[in-house]
C-alpha positions as CSV (number, residue, x, y, z in Angstrom):
1,M,10.1,6.2,-12.5
2,K,11.6,8.3,-15.2
3,E,11.8,12.0,-14.6
4,E,12.1,15.1,-16.7
5,V,15.4,16.4,-18.1
6,I,16.5,19.7,-16.5
7,D,18.3,22.2,-18.6
8,Q,22.0,21.7,-17.5
9,S,23.4,24.8,-19.2
10,P,24.9,27.4,-16.8
11,P,22.3,29.7,-15.4
12,P,22.7,33.4,-16.3
13,D,21.9,34.3,-12.7
14,P,25.0,33.9,-10.5
15,D,22.8,32.7,-7.6
16,P,23.5,29.0,-7.4
17,I,20.2,28.2,-5.7
18,K,17.7,27.7,-8.5
19,T,14.3,26.1,-8.4
20,P,13.5,23.7,-11.3
21,N,11.5,24.9,-14.3
22,S,7.8,24.8,-14.3
23,N,7.7,21.4,-16.0
24,S,9.6,19.8,-13.2
25,I,8.1,20.2,-9.7
26,I,9.4,18.3,-6.7
27,H,7.1,15.8,-5.2
28,P,7.2,13.7,-2.0
29,R,7.6,10.0,-2.5
30,R,4.3,8.9,-1.0
31,V,5.2,5.3,-0.7
32,P,7.3,5.6,2.5
33,F,4.5,7.6,4.2
34,E,1.8,5.2,3.1
35,H,3.5,1.8,3.4
36,G,6.6,2.5,5.4
37,L,5.3,3.5,8.9
38,L,5.5,1.0,11.7
39,P,3.5,1.4,14.9
40,I,6.4,0.4,17.2
41,Q,6.8,2.8,20.1
42,K,10.6,2.5,20.2
43,L,10.8,3.7,16.6
44,V,8.8,6.9,17.2
45,F,11.1,9.6,18.6
46,T,9.8,12.8,20.1
47,D,13.1,14.5,19.2
48,P,14.4,12.6,16.1
49,I,17.6,14.5,15.6
50,Q,18.7,14.2,19.3
51,T,17.9,10.5,19.3
52,L,19.1,9.5,15.9
53,A,22.4,11.2,15.9
54,P,23.9,8.8,18.5
55,I,22.1,5.8,17.0
56,K,23.6,6.6,13.6
57,Q,27.1,6.7,15.3
58,K,26.4,3.3,17.0
59,L,25.2,1.7,13.8
60,A,28.1,3.1,11.8
61,S,30.6,1.5,14.1
62,S,29.1,-2.0,13.3
63,A,28.4,-1.3,9.6
64,T,30.1,-3.2,6.7
65,N,30.4,-1.2,3.5
66,N,28.0,1.3,5.1
67,R,25.3,-1.4,5.5
68,V,23.8,-2.7,8.7
69,G,22.0,-6.0,9.3
70,S,19.2,-7.0,11.6
71,A,21.4,-7.9,14.6
72,A,23.0,-4.4,14.7
73,I,19.5,-2.8,14.3
74,S,18.1,-4.8,17.1
75,D,21.0,-3.8,19.4
76,A,21.1,-0.1,18.5
77,L,17.3,0.4,18.8
78,S,16.7,-2.1,21.7
79,I,14.1,-4.0,19.7
80,S,13.5,-7.7,19.2
81,G,15.0,-9.6,16.4
82,D,11.5,-10.0,14.8
83,H,11.0,-6.3,14.9
84,A,14.5,-5.7,13.4
85,R,13.7,-8.0,10.6
86,L,10.4,-6.2,10.1
87,V,12.2,-2.9,9.8
88,L,14.4,-4.3,7.1
89,E,11.5,-5.9,5.2
90,T,9.4,-2.8,5.4
91,L,12.3,-0.5,4.3
92,G,13.1,-2.9,1.4
93,S,9.5,-2.6,0.2
94,V,9.6,1.2,0.0
95,L,13.1,1.9,-1.2
96,H,13.5,4.3,-4.1
97,C,16.4,2.4,-5.7
98,E,15.3,-0.9,-7.3
99,S,18.9,-2.1,-7.7
100,D,19.6,-1.9,-3.9
101,P,20.8,-5.2,-2.6
102,L,18.0,-5.2,0.1
103,V,15.4,-5.0,-2.7
104,L,17.0,-7.8,-4.6
105,A,17.7,-10.0,-1.6
106,N,16.3,-13.5,-1.2
107,P,14.2,-14.0,1.9
108,D,16.9,-15.8,3.7
109,E,19.5,-13.1,2.9
110,V,17.6,-10.1,4.3
111,D,19.1,-10.2,7.8
112,S,22.7,-10.4,6.6
113,I,22.5,-8.1,3.6
114,G,20.9,-5.4,5.7
115,A,20.2,-1.8,4.7
116,D,22.3,1.2,3.6
117,L,22.8,3.2,6.8
118,R,21.6,6.5,5.2
119,D,18.4,4.9,3.9
120,L,17.8,3.4,7.3
121,I,18.3,6.7,9.2
122,L,15.8,8.4,6.9
123,F,13.4,5.6,7.3
124,L,13.7,5.8,11.1
125,Y,13.3,9.6,11.0
126,I,10.0,9.6,9.2
127,Q,8.5,7.2,11.8
128,S,7.7,10.5,13.7
129,Y,5.4,11.6,10.8
130,K,1.8,12.2,11.8
131,K,-0.7,11.2,9.2
132,L,-3.3,13.6,7.8
133,L,-6.7,12.9,9.4
134,P,-9.5,11.5,7.2
135,R,-12.0,14.1,6.3
136,T,-15.8,14.1,6.6
137,H,-17.8,13.6,3.4
138,K,-19.7,16.7,2.5
139,D,-22.9,14.7,1.7
140,S,-23.2,12.3,4.6
141,A,-26.8,11.4,3.6
142,A,-25.6,10.1,0.2
143,V,-22.9,8.1,1.9
144,A,-25.3,6.6,4.5
145,D,-27.5,5.5,1.6
146,V,-24.9,3.0,0.3
147,W,-23.0,2.3,3.6
148,P,-24.6,0.8,6.7
149,S,-24.9,3.2,9.6
150,T,-22.9,2.6,12.8
151,S,-23.6,-1.0,13.9
152,A,-24.2,-2.2,17.5
153,F,-20.8,-3.7,17.3
154,D,-19.3,-0.3,17.7
155,G,-20.4,-0.1,21.3
156,Y,-18.0,-2.9,22.1
157,L,-15.0,-1.3,20.5
158,S,-12.4,0.6,22.5
159,A,-13.2,4.2,23.0
160,L,-9.6,4.9,22.4
161,S,-9.6,3.6,18.8
162,P,-9.2,5.8,15.7
163,I,-11.5,3.4,14.0
164,Q,-14.5,5.0,15.8
165,L,-13.6,8.2,14.2
166,V,-14.1,6.5,10.8
167,R,-17.2,4.6,11.6
168,S,-20.0,7.0,12.1
169,N,-23.0,8.1,10.1
170,S,-20.9,10.8,8.6
171,R,-18.3,8.6,7.0
172,R,-14.7,9.8,6.8
173,F,-12.9,9.7,3.5
174,M,-9.3,9.5,2.5
175,P,-7.7,13.0,2.1
176,S,-7.4,14.0,-1.5
177,P,-4.1,13.3,-3.2
178,A,-3.3,17.0,-3.3
179,D,-4.0,17.4,0.5
180,E,-1.8,14.4,1.3
181,E,1.0,15.6,-1.0
182,A,0.9,19.1,0.7
183,H,0.9,17.5,4.1
184,Q,4.0,15.4,3.3
185,L,5.9,18.2,1.7
186,S,5.1,20.5,4.7
187,Y,6.5,17.8,7.1
188,L,9.7,17.5,5.0
189,Q,10.0,21.3,4.8
190,K,9.8,21.5,8.6
191,H,12.3,18.7,9.2
192,M,14.7,19.2,6.2
193,A,17.4,20.8,8.3
194,N,17.6,17.8,10.5
195,I,17.4,15.4,7.5
196,V,20.3,17.1,5.7
197,S,22.3,17.2,9.0
198,L,21.9,13.4,9.4
199,L,23.3,12.9,5.9
200,A,26.1,15.4,6.1
201,E,29.7,14.8,7.1
202,P,31.7,17.2,9.3
203,V,34.7,19.0,7.8
204,E,37.1,21.7,9.0
205,G,35.5,25.0,8.8
206,E,33.2,27.4,10.7
207,G,29.5,28.0,10.6
208,D,27.8,27.1,7.4
209,E,31.1,25.5,6.1
210,S,31.4,23.0,8.9
211,S,29.5,20.2,7.2
212,V,29.2,19.0,3.6
213,L,27.0,16.7,1.6
214,S,28.5,14.4,-1.1
215,M,26.6,13.7,-4.2
216,E,26.2,10.0,-3.2
217,S,24.7,11.0,0.2
218,F,22.5,13.6,-1.5
219,E,21.0,10.9,-3.8
220,H,19.6,9.2,-0.7
221,I,17.2,12.1,-0.3
222,G,15.6,10.5,-3.2
223,F,14.1,8.1,-0.6
224,L,11.8,11.1,0.3
225,L,11.6,13.4,-2.7
226,H,11.7,13.1,-6.5
227,F,11.3,15.3,-9.6
228,G,9.1,15.1,-12.6
229,D,6.2,12.9,-13.7
230,K,6.1,9.5,-15.3
231,G,7.4,9.8,-18.8
232,S,10.0,12.4,-18.1
233,D,13.7,11.9,-18.1
234,V,15.5,13.3,-15.1
235,P,18.0,10.5,-14.4
236,S,18.5,11.2,-10.7
237,L,17.7,13.7,-8.0
238,S,21.2,15.2,-8.1
239,Q,20.9,16.0,-11.8
240,A,18.1,18.4,-11.0
241,T,20.3,20.4,-8.8
242,P,22.5,23.4,-9.8
243,F,25.4,22.1,-7.8
244,F,25.6,18.4,-9.0
245,A,24.0,18.6,-12.4
246,N,27.1,19.0,-14.5
247,S,29.3,16.7,-12.6
248,D,31.7,14.6,-14.6
249,P,30.5,10.9,-14.3
250,D,34.2,9.8,-14.3
251,M,35.2,12.1,-11.5
252,P,33.8,12.2,-8.0
253,A,31.7,15.4,-7.5
254,V,32.9,18.0,-5.0
255,P,30.9,17.9,-1.8
256,V,28.6,20.9,-1.3
257,P,28.0,22.8,2.0
258,A,25.1,21.3,3.8
259,S,23.6,24.8,4.2
260,Q,23.5,25.3,0.5
261,V,21.7,22.0,-0.1
262,H,19.2,22.8,2.6
263,D,18.5,26.3,1.2
264,W,18.0,24.9,-2.3
265,L,15.6,22.1,-1.0
266,L,13.6,24.6,0.9
267,K,13.1,26.7,-2.2
268,T,12.1,23.8,-4.3
269,I,9.6,22.6,-1.7
270,A,8.2,26.1,-1.3
271,S,7.7,26.2,-5.0
272,A,5.9,22.9,-5.1
273,L,3.6,23.8,-2.2
274,E,2.7,27.0,-4.1
275,N,1.9,24.9,-7.1
276,I,-0.3,22.6,-5.1
277,S,-2.1,25.5,-3.6
278,D,-2.8,26.9,-7.1
279,R,-4.1,23.5,-8.2
280,I,-6.4,23.1,-5.2
281,S,-7.8,26.7,-5.5
282,G,-8.4,26.1,-9.2
283,K,-10.3,22.9,-8.5
284,E,-12.4,24.6,-5.9
285,N,-13.3,27.4,-8.3
286,G,-13.8,25.1,-11.3
287,P,-16.3,22.4,-12.1
288,S,-16.0,19.1,-10.2
289,D,-15.1,15.9,-12.1
290,A,-15.6,12.2,-11.7
291,S,-12.4,11.8,-9.7
292,D,-13.5,14.3,-7.1
293,Q,-13.5,12.4,-3.8
294,D,-16.3,14.4,-2.5
295,A,-18.7,13.5,-5.3
296,A,-21.7,11.8,-3.9
297,M,-22.0,8.1,-4.4
298,T,-25.0,7.3,-6.5
299,D,-26.0,4.3,-8.6
300,A,-23.7,1.6,-10.0
301,S,-23.3,3.2,-13.5
302,A,-22.1,6.4,-12.0
303,A,-19.9,4.6,-9.5
304,L,-18.2,2.7,-12.3
305,K,-17.0,6.0,-13.7
306,K,-15.1,6.8,-10.5
307,V,-11.9,5.2,-11.7
308,S,-9.5,8.1,-11.8
309,S,-5.8,8.1,-12.7
310,N,-2.9,10.3,-13.6
311,D,0.6,9.5,-14.8
312,R,2.3,10.0,-11.5
313,G,-0.2,8.8,-8.8
314,P,-2.0,5.5,-8.3
315,C,-5.1,4.5,-10.1
316,I,-8.0,5.3,-7.7
317,I,-11.2,3.2,-7.8
318,E,-13.7,4.9,-5.6
319,G,-17.4,4.7,-4.6
320,V,-18.2,1.5,-6.5
321,S,-21.5,0.3,-5.1
322,K,-23.6,-2.8,-5.7
323,T,-21.9,-4.0,-8.8
324,S,-18.9,-5.8,-10.2
325,L,-15.8,-4.1,-11.6
326,F,-13.0,-5.7,-13.6
327,K,-9.6,-4.3,-14.5
328,Q,-6.7,-6.2,-16.1
329,A,-3.0,-5.6,-16.9
330,S,-3.7,-3.4,-19.9
331,D,-5.9,-1.1,-17.7
332,L,-3.4,-0.7,-14.8
333,K,0.0,-1.0,-16.6
334,G,1.9,-2.3,-13.6
335,R,0.9,0.7,-11.5
336,S,-0.3,1.1,-8.0
337,V,-4.0,1.2,-7.0
338,K,-6.2,2.5,-4.3
339,V,-9.7,1.0,-3.8
340,A,-11.7,3.4,-1.6
341,N,-15.2,3.5,-0.1
342,C,-16.6,0.7,-2.1
343,H,-19.7,-1.2,-0.9
344,D,-21.5,-4.4,-1.6
345,S,-19.4,-5.1,-4.7
346,V,-16.9,-7.5,-6.3
347,I,-13.8,-5.9,-7.6
348,Y,-11.3,-7.8,-9.8
349,L,-7.9,-6.2,-10.3
350,L,-6.1,-9.0,-12.3
351,A,-2.8,-7.3,-13.0
352,P,0.8,-7.0,-11.9
353,L,0.9,-4.2,-9.4
354,R,3.4,-2.4,-7.3
355,Y,1.4,-1.2,-4.3
356,A,-2.3,-1.7,-3.5
357,T,-4.4,0.1,-0.8
358,V,-7.9,-0.9,0.2
359,Y,-9.6,1.8,2.3
360,G,-13.0,2.2,3.9
361,C,-14.8,-0.6,2.1
362,S,-17.6,-2.8,3.3
363,D,-19.5,-6.0,2.4
364,S,-17.3,-6.6,-0.7
365,T,-14.9,-9.1,-2.3
366,I,-11.7,-7.6,-3.7
367,V,-9.3,-9.8,-5.7
368,L,-5.8,-8.3,-6.2
369,G,-3.7,-10.0,-8.9
370,A,-0.1,-9.8,-7.9
371,A,1.2,-6.9,-5.8
372,G,5.0,-7.0,-5.8
373,K,5.7,-4.4,-3.1
374,A,3.0,-4.2,-0.5
375,V,-0.8,-4.2,0.2
376,R,-2.5,-2.2,2.9
377,V,-6.1,-2.8,4.0
378,E,-7.5,-0.2,6.3
379,H,-10.8,0.7,8.0
380,C,-12.8,-2.1,6.3
381,E,-15.8,-4.1,7.4
382,R,-17.0,-7.5,6.3
383,V,-14.6,-7.5,3.3
384,H,-13.0,-10.6,1.7
385,V,-9.6,-9.8,0.3
386,I,-7.9,-12.3,-2.0
387,A,-4.3,-11.3,-2.7
388,A,-1.0,-12.6,-4.0
389,T,1.6,-10.2,-2.6
390,K,5.0,-9.9,-1.1
391,R,3.7,-8.2,2.1
392,I,0.4,-7.1,3.6
393,C,-0.6,-4.8,6.4
394,I,-4.1,-4.9,7.9
395,A,-5.2,-2.0,10.1
396,N,-8.4,-1.1,11.9
397,C,-10.6,-3.7,10.3
398,R,-13.3,-6.0,11.5
399,E,-15.1,-9.2,10.4
400,C,-12.8,-9.4,7.4
401,V,-11.4,-12.5,5.8
402,F,-8.0,-12.6,4.0
403,F,-7.1,-15.3,1.5
404,L,-3.4,-14.8,1.2
405,G,-0.4,-15.9,-0.8
406,V,2.2,-13.8,1.0
407,N,6.0,-14.0,1.1
408,Q,6.4,-12.1,4.4
409,R,4.6,-12.3,7.7
410,P,1.2,-10.4,7.5
411,L,1.3,-7.3,9.7
412,I,-1.8,-6.6,11.9
413,V,-2.0,-3.2,13.5
414,G,-4.6,-0.9,15.1
415,D,-8.0,-1.8,16.5
416,N,-9.2,-5.0,14.7
417,N,-12.0,-7.4,15.5
418,K,-12.8,-10.9,14.3
419,L,-10.2,-11.1,11.5
420,Q,-9.6,-14.4,9.8
421,V,-6.9,-15.6,7.5
422,A,-6.7,-18.5,5.0
423,P,-4.5,-19.8,2.3
424,Y,-4.8,-18.3,-1.2
425,N,-7.9,-19.8,-2.9
426,T,-8.1,-18.7,-6.6
427,F,-6.2,-18.3,-9.9
428,Y,-6.6,-16.7,-13.3
429,S,-4.8,-17.6,-16.5
430,N,-2.0,-14.9,-16.2
431,L,-1.5,-15.1,-12.5
432,E,1.9,-16.9,-12.5
433,E,3.2,-14.6,-15.2
434,H,2.2,-11.6,-13.2
435,M,3.7,-13.1,-10.0
436,T,7.0,-13.7,-11.8
437,E,7.0,-10.1,-13.2
438,V,6.7,-8.6,-9.7
439,G,8.9,-11.1,-7.8
440,I,6.4,-13.1,-5.7
441,V,7.5,-16.6,-4.8
442,P,4.7,-19.2,-4.8
443,T,6.7,-21.7,-2.7
444,I,6.7,-19.2,0.3
445,N,3.4,-18.5,1.9
446,K,3.3,-17.1,5.4
447,W,-0.4,-16.6,5.5
448,N,-0.8,-18.0,9.0
449,E,2.3,-16.3,10.6
450,S,0.8,-12.9,11.3
451,L,2.7,-10.4,13.4
452,A,0.4,-8.2,15.6
453,L,1.8,-4.8,16.8
454,G,0.2,-2.1,18.8
455,A,-3.5,-1.4,18.9
456,V,-2.8,2.4,18.9
457,D,-1.0,3.9,15.8
458,P,1.6,6.4,17.1
459,Q,1.6,8.0,13.6
460,D,-2.0,9.1,13.6
461,S,-2.9,12.6,14.6
462,L,-5.3,11.6,17.4
463,S,-4.7,11.9,21.1
464,H,-4.8,8.7,23.2
465,P,-5.1,8.3,27.0
466,T,-2.0,7.3,28.9
467,G,-1.2,3.6,28.6
468,A,-3.2,3.1,25.4
469,S,0.0,2.6,23.4
470,D,0.7,-0.6,25.4
471,K,-2.4,-2.4,24.2
472,Q,-1.7,-5.2,21.7
473,S,-3.6,-5.4,18.4
474,E,-6.0,-8.4,18.2
475,S,-4.5,-11.0,15.9
476,A,-6.3,-13.1,13.3
477,S,-7.7,-16.7,13.5
478,C,-7.4,-19.3,10.8
479,V,-10.4,-20.2,8.7
480,D,-11.6,-23.7,9.6
481,P,-10.5,-26.1,6.8
482,D,-14.1,-27.4,6.6
483,L,-15.3,-23.9,5.7
484,F,-12.5,-23.2,3.2
485,T,-13.7,-22.9,-0.5
486,N,-12.1,-22.0,-3.7
487,F,-13.0,-18.7,-5.4
488,L,-13.8,-19.0,-9.1
489,I,-13.0,-16.0,-11.2
490,P,-15.4,-15.6,-14.1
491,N,-13.9,-15.7,-17.6
492,W,-13.5,-11.9,-18.1
493,F,-10.7,-12.4,-20.7
494,A,-12.8,-12.8,-23.8
495,G,-10.6,-11.7,-26.8
496,E,-7.5,-11.5,-24.6
497,T,-4.4,-13.6,-24.7
498,L,-4.7,-16.3,-22.1
499,G,-1.8,-17.3,-19.9
500,S,-0.6,-20.7,-18.7
501,T,-1.9,-20.8,-15.1
502,K,-4.4,-23.7,-14.7
503,D,-4.5,-24.0,-10.9
504,N,-3.7,-22.2,-7.6
505,P,0.1,-21.6,-7.7
506,F,0.4,-21.6,-3.9
507,P,0.4,-25.2,-2.5
508,L,-2.5,-25.7,0.0
509,P,-1.6,-26.9,3.6
510,D,-2.4,-30.5,4.2
511,P,-5.6,-30.0,6.3
512,Y,-7.1,-27.7,3.6
513,M,-6.0,-30.0,0.7
514,A,-7.6,-33.0,2.5
515,V,-10.9,-31.2,2.8
516,Q,-10.7,-30.1,-0.9
517,Q,-10.1,-33.7,-2.0
518,T,-13.0,-35.0,0.2
519,N,-15.3,-32.4,-1.2
520,L,-14.4,-33.3,-4.8
521,K,-14.9,-37.0,-4.0
522,N,-18.3,-36.3,-2.5
523,L,-19.3,-34.2,-5.5
524,E,-18.3,-37.0,-8.0
525,E,-20.2,-39.6,-5.9
526,T,-23.3,-37.4,-5.9
527,R,-23.0,-36.9,-9.7
528,K,-22.6,-40.6,-10.2
529,S,-25.5,-41.4,-8.0
530,L,-27.8,-39.0,-9.9
531,R,-26.7,-40.4,-13.2
532,E,-27.3,-44.0,-12.2
533,T,-30.6,-43.5,-10.3
534,P,-33.4,-44.7,-12.5
535,L,-36.0,-41.9,-12.8
536,E,-38.9,-41.3,-15.2
537,E,-38.5,-38.3,-17.4
538,N,-41.1,-36.2,-15.5
539,R,-39.2,-36.9,-12.2
540,K,-35.9,-35.9,-13.8
541,R,-37.5,-32.7,-14.9
542,E,-38.8,-32.1,-11.4
543,L,-35.3,-32.8,-9.9
544,T,-33.6,-30.5,-12.4
545,T,-36.2,-27.7,-11.7
546,A,-35.6,-28.1,-7.9
547,F,-31.8,-27.8,-8.4
548,H,-32.3,-24.6,-10.5
549,I,-34.7,-23.1,-7.9
550,H,-32.3,-23.7,-5.0
551,F,-29.4,-22.4,-7.0
552,K,-31.3,-19.3,-8.0
553,D,-32.3,-18.7,-4.4
554,W,-28.7,-18.9,-3.4
555,L,-27.6,-16.5,-6.1
556,Y,-30.1,-13.9,-4.8
557,A,-29.4,-14.5,-1.1
558,S,-25.6,-14.3,-1.6
559,G,-25.8,-11.3,-4.0
560,N,-23.9,-13.2,-6.6
561,I,-26.8,-12.7,-9.1
562,R,-25.4,-9.3,-9.6
563,Q,-22.1,-10.7,-10.9
564,L,-24.0,-12.7,-13.6
565,Y,-25.8,-9.6,-14.7
566,C,-22.4,-7.7,-14.9
567,L,-20.9,-10.6,-16.8
568,Q,-23.8,-10.6,-19.3
569,G,-23.5,-6.8,-19.7
570,D,-19.8,-7.2,-20.7
């Protein structure tokens, strides 16, 4: 992400602690908070600084070139090898530096290449972050109109579960982007002294001069914070500061007292929080727009307008109801997406993506093109998700089916019920091109190797009875090969340049391939039998009419008739 150039001329004010100009506000990196939290109790520290300081020392003693592998992580944190590997894979998916060796590592190299110790410590620190609670929709009646009320199934769910907070007649909605940003900044503001302390090095001196931060270590705060919006040109976090901005690239910068770094960061965060407060108050006092997450969900034509975007945040697709929606690469531009509170719809996002979040959807099919970093599906009911991705996390869902081409083990967390997984089952003409662009390998598919963690998320803000954290999340079962079918994507690409993909790029496991071949053989035999059966013309017409009637009945019963109308409308 490019960032805005900060004026590097010497400031007239001798005070070295300057906040950036009004065109460059500091922002939290949302990705670690949205895709980087793991519900592993041993990673959630009640007092992070007291716990992580000795862990850092232990890890440093076994580090090579300041990097630590999975064996050292497993030993230092007293976690299993699988969980240590999960820590590295998750950290690699949310790192700020695209050139980091962990980001570029092949799957069989992850354990040995390991992570930079400073990034790892920051990643472990934020595991104590408590997520902002979903908020209640202002117009619950409008929501109930398009979303089924609480089902009888809810009575069987654990009373401990945060999913029950979401599933009620008054549906809960994702916090607004501004609320989330303010919550994350406030967390960083509160913990910044500890964060700086963990990155600092002790030196001879007293009081504020007893520890310093090098420019190299300071850059790792970029894991949590960044300046500027997309399209701006700040080359690095350090170049936005008054103490590193004019450093000679050929000379190592002089380390800065940790207290000075801390004070400057607090001022920039305070300025950003004030800016967010002004934006929120301005929105509350001004007219609402189509991207307002409290806008009531109405008919399909209005819902289709609820695709909001800005240069910095993800594209948000919200409130789509009883229709089909199609977005391709030119619409999403390699960005991240959030699909929220959509009901009884089919949504096609056929593009190369970084991150994708599906939140609070029901009775829908969502096709994600190629998500190179991570996918998170949360609080969904009776949803089919078809995704080619590097990694996926499924949280607090029920009666959902996931057709996956995934390079890392699917992660299942929270209170889930009746989940199913299956191999990837579709393609579109540009799929392989998009997968190559974002780094998804079609020869590796771990769709059936899911890893289930705790049923209680220690990062949520809810209270749970004693012992609840020991409960294991319900894992997923595999779709029966006899029930597995391919998903055909309509030809939405009229007038667009077609790619070279002609078939599913992920090889099907033998049982699924055998069923596919049997079904194709039966279909050909049926066609041949119909062609060769001698029938009078009126009987042929009757047979054709019967086929059409049954097919039309199926279209209406399955809801797929709506897709035909949408396709005709386009």
